[in-house]
C-alpha angles and dihedrals in degrees: 000000000000112000132182122205111180106316094335117101118192137172109222142160108254137173141168130214129184089195097074094086094226132103095243101059094177120134131188097037096148092099089060100045093062091061105031143039101235125203121193114203102195094182096057095026092237130142119200127193129203124181114248 
């Protein structure tokens, strides 16, 4: 999947699953973690990204 976060455009493997039992049911995030610092706010259901 091609994603754009801010001005950065990346092609990554990405998947979702509602069977994980957690609020952020996102799989295949490794393509993102090499480029961004990622913060998951479970309480407010917000994900923030900062360039490394």
